[in-house]
C-alpha positions as CSV (number, residue, x, y, z in Angstrom):
1,M,88.5,43.6,173.0
2,K,87.2,43.4,176.6
3,T,84.5,41.0,175.7
4,L,86.9,38.6,174.1
5,T,89.2,38.8,177.1
6,S,86.4,38.1,179.5
7,H,85.4,35.1,177.4
8,T,89.1,34.0,177.5
9,Q,89.2,34.3,181.3
10,R,86.0,32.3,181.7
11,A,87.4,29.7,179.4
12,T,90.6,29.4,181.3
13,A,89.0,29.5,184.7
14,P,88.6,26.1,186.5
15,S,85.1,24.7,186.8
16,G,83.1,24.8,190.1
17,N,83.8,21.1,190.9
18,G,87.6,21.8,191.0
19,H,88.4,19.7,187.9
20,T,90.9,21.1,185.4
21,S,89.7,22.1,181.8
22,T,89.2,19.6,179.2
23,P,91.5,19.4,176.0
24,N,88.7,21.0,174.1
25,G,88.7,24.0,176.5
26,E,92.4,24.4,176.0
27,G,92.1,24.5,172.3
28,T,89.4,27.2,172.6
29,T,91.6,29.2,174.8
30,E,94.6,29.1,172.4
31,L,92.3,30.1,169.5
32,L,90.9,33.1,171.4
33,T,94.4,34.2,172.3
34,L,95.5,34.0,168.7
35,I,92.4,36.1,167.6
36,L,93.2,38.6,170.3
37,D,96.8,39.0,169.2
38,R,95.7,39.5,165.6
39,L,93.2,42.1,166.6
40,E,95.8,44.1,168.6
41,R,98.1,44.0,165.5
42,M,95.3,45.1,163.3
43,E,94.4,48.0,165.8
44,Q,98.1,49.1,165.8
45,R,98.2,49.2,162.0
46,F,94.8,51.1,162.0
47,D,96.3,53.6,164.5
48,H,99.4,54.0,162.2
49,Y,97.3,54.5,159.2
50,E,95.1,57.0,161.0
51,A,98.1,59.0,162.0
52,L,99.4,59.1,158.4
53,V,95.9,60.3,157.2
54,Q,95.9,63.0,159.8
55,Q,99.3,64.1,158.5
56,T,98.3,64.1,155.0
57,L,95.1,66.0,155.3
58,P,96.6,69.4,155.8
59,M,99.0,68.9,152.8
60,V,96.0,67.9,150.6
61,G,94.1,71.0,151.8
62,M,97.1,73.2,150.9
63,M,97.4,71.5,147.4
64,T,93.6,72.1,146.9
65,D,93.8,75.7,147.9
66,T,96.8,76.2,145.5
67,V,94.9,74.6,142.6
68,D,91.9,76.5,143.3
69,G,93.9,79.7,143.3
70,W,95.4,78.9,140.0
71,M,92.1,78.3,138.4
72,H,90.7,81.5,139.9
73,E,93.6,83.4,138.4
74,L,93.1,81.8,135.0
75,T,89.4,82.5,135.1
76,R,90.1,86.2,135.9
77,S,92.5,86.2,132.8
78,G,89.5,85.2,130.6
79,I,90.7,81.7,130.2
80,N,87.8,79.1,130.1
81,I,89.1,76.2,131.9
82,D,86.4,73.8,130.7
83,E,86.9,74.7,127.1
84,R,90.6,74.4,127.5
85,T,90.2,71.0,129.1
86,K,87.9,69.8,126.3
87,E,90.3,71.0,123.6
88,M,93.1,69.3,125.4
89,L,91.3,66.0,125.4
90,R,90.4,66.4,121.7
91,L,94.0,66.9,120.8
92,L,95.0,64.0,122.9
93,A,92.5,61.8,121.0
94,E,93.7,63.1,117.7
95,L,97.4,62.4,118.7
96,T,96.6,58.9,119.8
97,A,94.6,58.1,116.7
98,P,96.2,55.3,114.5
99,Q,97.1,57.6,111.6
100,S,98.7,60.2,114.0
101,M,100.6,57.4,115.7
102,E,101.9,56.1,112.4
103,T,103.0,59.6,111.4
104,L,104.7,60.0,114.8
105,H,106.6,56.8,114.4
106,T,107.8,57.9,110.9
107,L,109.1,61.2,112.4
108,V,110.8,59.4,115.3
109,E,112.5,57.1,112.7
110,M,113.6,60.3,110.7
111,L,115.1,62.0,113.7
112,P,118.5,60.6,113.3
113,T,118.6,61.9,109.6
114,L,117.3,65.2,110.7
115,G,119.9,65.4,113.4
116,A,122.6,64.8,110.8
117,L,121.2,67.5,108.5
118,V,121.1,70.1,111.4
119,R,124.8,69.2,112.3
120,Q,125.6,69.8,108.6
121,A,123.6,73.0,108.2
122,P,126.3,75.3,109.5
123,G,128.8,74.1,106.9
124,A,126.3,74.3,104.1
125,V,125.4,77.9,105.0
126,A,129.0,78.9,105.1
127,A,129.6,77.3,101.7
128,M,126.7,79.2,100.3
129,V,128.0,82.6,101.8
130,D,131.4,81.9,100.4
131,T,130.0,81.1,96.9
132,G,127.8,84.4,97.1
133,D,130.8,86.5,98.1
134,E,132.8,85.1,95.3
135,L,130.0,85.8,92.9
136,V,129.7,89.5,94.0
137,M,133.5,89.8,93.7
138,R,133.5,88.5,90.1
139,L,130.6,90.9,89.2
140,R,132.4,93.9,90.6
141,E,135.5,93.0,88.7
142,A,133.4,92.8,85.5
143,G,132.3,96.5,86.2
144,I,128.7,95.6,87.4
145,D,127.4,97.8,90.2
146,I,125.7,95.3,92.5
147,E,124.2,98.1,94.8
148,H,122.6,99.8,91.8
149,L,121.2,96.5,90.6
150,G,119.8,95.7,94.0
151,R,118.2,99.3,94.2
152,R,116.6,98.7,90.7
153,G,115.3,95.2,91.6
154,L,113.7,96.7,94.6
155,H,112.1,99.5,92.7
156,A,110.9,97.1,90.0
157,A,109.3,94.8,92.5
158,K,107.6,97.6,94.3
159,A,106.3,98.8,90.9
160,L,105.0,95.3,90.1
161,I,103.1,95.1,93.4
162,D,101.7,98.7,92.9
163,S,100.7,98.0,89.4
164,N,97.8,95.6,90.6
165,V,99.2,93.0,88.1
166,L,99.0,90.4,91.0
167,E,95.4,91.2,91.7
168,D,92.8,88.2,91.1
169,A,91.2,89.9,88.0
170,A,94.6,90.6,86.4
171,V,96.0,87.1,87.1
172,A,92.7,85.6,85.6
173,V,93.0,87.7,82.4
174,I,96.7,86.6,82.0
175,S,95.8,83.1,82.7
176,N,93.0,83.1,80.0
177,A,95.4,84.8,77.6
178,A,98.0,82.2,78.1
179,Q,95.6,79.4,77.4
180,S,94.1,81.0,74.5
181,L,97.6,81.5,73.0
182,E,98.3,77.7,73.6
183,E,95.0,76.7,72.0
184,S,95.4,79.1,69.1
185,A,98.8,77.9,68.2
186,C,97.4,74.5,67.2
187,T,94.1,75.6,65.7
188,A,95.0,78.9,63.8
189,R,94.3,78.8,60.0
190,P,94.9,81.5,57.3
191,T,91.6,83.5,56.8
192,S,90.3,86.0,54.2
193,L,88.6,89.3,54.5
194,F,85.2,87.4,54.0
195,G,86.3,85.0,56.7
196,L,87.1,88.0,59.1
197,I,83.5,89.4,58.3
198,R,81.9,86.0,59.0
199,A,83.9,85.8,62.4
200,M,82.6,89.2,63.4
201,G,79.2,87.4,63.9
202,D,80.6,85.1,66.6
203,P,79.7,86.3,70.1
204,D,83.1,85.1,71.5
205,V,84.9,87.2,68.8
206,Q,82.8,90.1,69.6
207,R,83.5,89.8,73.2
208,A,87.2,89.7,72.5
209,L,87.0,92.8,70.2
210,G,85.2,94.6,72.9
211,F,87.9,93.8,75.5
212,F,90.7,95.0,73.1
213,L,88.9,98.3,72.3
214,A,88.5,99.0,76.1
215,F,92.0,98.0,76.7
216,A,93.2,100.3,73.8
217,K,91.2,103.3,75.3
218,S,92.6,102.8,78.7
219,F,96.0,102.0,77.7
220,G,96.1,105.1,75.4
221,S,94.8,107.3,78.1
222,R,97.6,106.1,80.6
223,C,100.3,106.5,78.0
224,K,99.1,110.3,77.5
225,T,99.4,110.9,81.1
226,S,102.7,109.2,81.7
227,V,104.5,111.0,78.9
């Protein structure tokens, strides 16, 4: 700034022989003055920006300390910030995949229909309740004890669960029996005593007879203890 001003003063000062400056000297003086004005305006702007930065730095420091405190608390709680961040980025990538976006568009298009169904749901529930009440009333009028039927149903359901009939092995046996019944209905033919004797040599028939004999023994034993 001072150097440019000194140059300007030298440029505007008269020459040693007392003659005025030439037109070229006047043009140089005006150019230097314009440059100095622009530099002053730039310096004012820089001062303004510097003041803003100085005011912003404490706020940035407070925000950084707050975020650090949150992360420290999350880490103390056993939350791995890096893993959570990676998982979030992975989910974001899956959500923005073309297939996911197509599904989201379909859901958005279905929102008006879903909204209408939700608004109609209370009326539908009320109608179902009224229908159920009417059915219970008619059953009572017919002399049917609804409470007794409910208790028997619960007892039957509990007995069914406790009987292990829903176990994988029992379900597999029932499934095999059902498939065998379907196949036998189409392939069964009358047989004689000699045909039965010949069938005894079939390994599959032997396996089935062994199963029935084991079932008969176990069933007979349980029938004896339950009587």
